[in-house]
N, C-alpha and C positions, 0 to 999 in steps of 0.2 A: 504493500499500500505506500502511496508516495504521499507527501505533504499536501499536495492539491486535493487528493481525494479525501484525506482527512479534513480539510478545510470545507470541502464541498458539503461533506456530511455533516460537519458542525453548523454551516449557514443554513441548510436544509431544514434542520431539525430546530433551530433557533427561528427560523421563521416560521415554522409550524406551531411552535410553543406561543408566539407572540400573537399570531391570528387567533388561535383555539383560546388561551388562557388570558391574554392582555386585552382583546378586542371582543371577540364574539361572545365569550362566556360571561364578562361582565355587563354588558349590554342587555343580554337575556335574562339576568338576575334583575336588572332595573326595570326591565317589561313587566317579568312576572311579579315581583313585589308590588306593583302599583295596581294589580287587578285583585278581584274578589275570586273566591273559588268557583262561583257560577260562572264568572267570566271566563276564567282558565279553561272550562269544561265546554264553553260555549261553540257550537258548530253553526256555520250559516246555513248548511245543508249536510244531508247525508253522503255525499260525495265529498266533502270536505274534512279536515282534520282541525280539531281543537288545539288550544296551546298545550294542554295536558297531554294529548296523543303525541304532539311532536316532541315534548320533554321526554315521554317514554320511548319514543322512537330514537331519539338521539342517545339516550343511555344505553339503549339497546345495541346501536349502531357501534358507539364507541368502545363497549365493553366487548362487542364480537369482533370488530375488526381490529383493533390495537390491542387490546389487555388480552384477550383468549388467543390472538393467533400469534403475537411474539412471546407469549408466556407458555404457548403450546398447552393452554387449558382446554378443557372440553367445552365445547359451543353448545350452551343451554339456552340459548335466546329463544324467543318465541315470538318472532316478529308480527304475524297477524294479530297477538293479542294486543299489540301495541297501539294498533290502529281501531280494534273493536271497542277498547275501554270506552265508557261514557262517564267514568267518574275514576276515582282511585287516587286522591290525597290533594292535600292543601298546596299553595304556593310553596311552604316552609317543605313539607314532604317531599314533594318532586324536586325541587332545587338540591336538598340534602341528599337523594339517592343519585342524581347525576352529578352532583360535586364530589361525591365518593368515588366515582366511576372515574371522573376526569384527574383526579388525584391519582389512581391507579396507572391512568393513561401517561400521567406527566413522569410517573415513576419509570415507565416503560422507554418514554421518548430520552429521557435523562441517560439511559444506559445503551440504548440502540448503537450498533457498530456497523460500519460500510459493509460488511460481509452479511448482516440481516436484512439491512437493507435492499442488497443485491439479490438476497436468496428468493426462491420461488414459495409460493404459499397457494392455500386453497381457502378461499373464505365464501362462504354462501353458494358454492358450486363454480365460483369464478377461478380460473387458474392466473395469479397474477404474483408480482414480486413486492418486495417491502416499501421501494418507495411509492407504489401506487396505492399500499394501504394506508400510508399515512397522508398521502396527497388526496386520497378519498375522504377519509375522515374530516380532514380541514375544510373541503370543498362543501361536503354533504353538510358538516355544522354551520359553515357559512350560509348557504341556501336557506336552511330550517331556522337560522336567526332572523334571516330576512323575513319569512313568514311570519313569525313571532312578533316582529318589531311592526310590521303591517297591521296584525291583527290588532295589537296593542292601540295603536294609532286609530284605528277604526273605531273600537271599543271607547276609547278615551276622548277621541277628538283634539289631542293635544300632540304638538311636535314633541319628541323625546329629547332633543338637544344633544345628540350624537355628535353633530358635526356644526355646532355653534362656531368654532373658530373659523369657517369658511363664510361666515355669511356677509363679512363686509368685503372682502376682495376675492373669495373664491382659492384663496391659499392659506395653508396654516401660518 
């Protein structure tokens, strides 16, 4: 392994941690903390998910893709149950559950090696590699964070203020 390989691995993992743990996760917590339990489980229609479903789904996704895959644990995820739930916890309970899984994922990301990122894995029946596993989780988490932010704005009719530093000039 070259120094460049090591530097690229470190940069990839640092960027992944920053997006997951410093951007998406704090914003999800802000959104969810501002809502009632009824709002968390509200669905606009049966074809759509509630924030509660999305939190259960993110918990399952991070646990399956990062924690189980890299720790070589048995995959016990029940993905259909994440979307079928109509209730299943308060904001605190849902955030605590996802937070615990994210803590496990952070420990995995802190120890991943270039060899693990280059290795092949099977997740959800997909044949992939470690880079894809991490990239998938970061992208997937970001997509559902956006949905949670949108639903929160819809229910609260308030700007969440996540980009207020851009309001004057469009630049930070």
